[in-house]
C-alpha atoms as one frame of an Amber mdcrd trajectory, in Angstrom:
protein
  -0.194   0.119  -0.125   1.456   3.384  -1.011   0.847   6.160   1.286   0.293
   9.805  -0.580   2.745  11.723   0.922   5.128   9.444   1.690   7.736   8.477
   4.843   7.428  12.145   5.956   3.661  12.219   5.762   3.480   9.148   7.315
   5.545  10.051  10.293   3.435  13.171  10.505   0.530  11.275  10.839   1.824
   9.243  13.611   2.599  12.355  14.991  -0.811  13.963  14.800  -2.250  10.480
  16.103  -0.056  10.675  19.421  -0.897  14.572  19.810  -4.591  13.586  19.770
  -3.705  10.622  22.003  -1.907  12.782  25.113  -4.817  15.315  24.864  -7.690
  13.054  25.395  -5.743  11.381  28.218  -4.981  14.692  29.915  -8.085  15.798
  29.430  -9.758  12.890  30.985  -7.340  13.409  34.227  -8.001  16.707  34.168
 -11.729  16.107  34.735 -10.994  12.980  37.291  -8.938  15.768  39.118 -12.127
  18.202  39.042 -14.089  15.760  40.331 -12.315  14.837  43.342 -11.671  18.347
  44.337 -15.733  19.292  44.595 -16.221  16.360  46.335 -13.477  17.319  48.803
 -15.003  20.999  48.727 -18.670  19.725  49.478 -17.327  17.615  52.337 -15.360
  20.148  53.750 -18.780  22.805  53.639 -20.820  19.745  55.093 -18.377  19.188
  57.991 -18.184  22.754  58.712 -22.486  22.976  58.327 -22.199  20.179  61.418
 -19.642  21.906  63.228 -21.717  25.134  63.489 -25.359  23.114  64.053 -23.354
  21.460  67.450 -21.591  25.082  68.158 -25.196  26.683  67.776 -26.962  23.439
  69.654 -24.498  23.531  72.761 -24.887  27.057  73.332
């Protein structure tokens, strides 16, 4: 099978494919980190509300 742009075109196609795969993995990792951070913030808010409620009930 003959590639239209030759060896350089094939290398370029591989580089573009590799960059796209890297970008996808990085994007998914970033989304996962954002979800984890949001969960930590939500948990901290809940703990703060519980602590505030405990202090006001104790007074």
